[in-house]
C-alpha positions as a printed Julia matrix, in Angstrom:
62×3 Matrix{Float64}:
 -124.74  -78.68  37.54
 -127.15  -76.76  35.38
 -124.75  -75.2   32.86
 -124.82  -71.69  34.27
 -121.85  -69.37  34.49
 -121.2   -66.11  36.31
 -120.33  -63.12  34.15
 -118.41  -60.51  36.14
 -120.4   -57.37  37.01
 -118.07  -54.98  35.14
 -118.47  -57.04  31.95
 -122.29  -57.28  32.33
 -122.41  -53.52  32.77
 -120.12  -52.86  29.77
 -122.28  -54.93  27.4
 -125.62  -53.86  28.9
 -126.5   -57.41  29.96
 -129.63  -57.89  32.04
 -131.18  -60.97  33.61
 -131.88  -63.41  30.8
 -129.36  -61.95  28.32
 -128.08  -64.7   26.05
 -124.4   -65.05  25.24
 -122.97  -66.63  22.09
 -119.79  -68.69  22.59
 -117.45  -69.25  19.64
 -114.24  -71.29  19.58
 -111.65  -69.48  17.49
 -108.99  -71.16  15.33
 -106.23  -70.11  17.74
 -107.98  -71.86  20.65
 -109.37  -68.72  22.24
 -113.07  -68.3   22.98
 -115.09  -65.28  21.88
 -118.19  -64.48  23.92
 -120.76  -62.05  22.49
 -123.88  -60.73  24.23
 -126.79  -61.49  21.92
 -128.8   -58.4   21.02
 -132.36  -58.42  22.26
 -135.19  -58.43  19.74
 -136.85  -55.04  19.75
 -140.6   -55.08  19.52
 -142.51  -53.33  16.78
 -143.98  -49.99  17.92
 -147.49  -51.5   17.97
 -146.39  -54.28  20.35
 -144.57  -51.9   22.68
 -147.5   -49.46  22.73
 -149.96  -52.2   23.74
 -147.76  -53.08  26.74
 -147.62  -49.55  28.18
 -151.24  -48.69  27.49
 -153.37  -47.45  24.68
 -154.78  -43.95  25.11
 -157.44  -44.66  22.45
 -158.9   -47.34  24.72
 -158.71  -45.21  27.83
 -155.71  -47.04  29.28
 -152.56  -45.08  29.86
 -149.78  -46.6   31.96
 -147.03  -44.29  30.65
């Protein structure tokens, strides 16, 4: 076993989960378990721009 679980497709779609999305598991006082999809870290505009190309340097992938 490698500790992986399968999240049903309708739930993945509802929370916007993609491959690699992390989930936070919390045990509640009543014994239930709350699972939350961890928000992805958004890149600063400069980082995102360098990935899609930089028109000042003659590279434009957009």
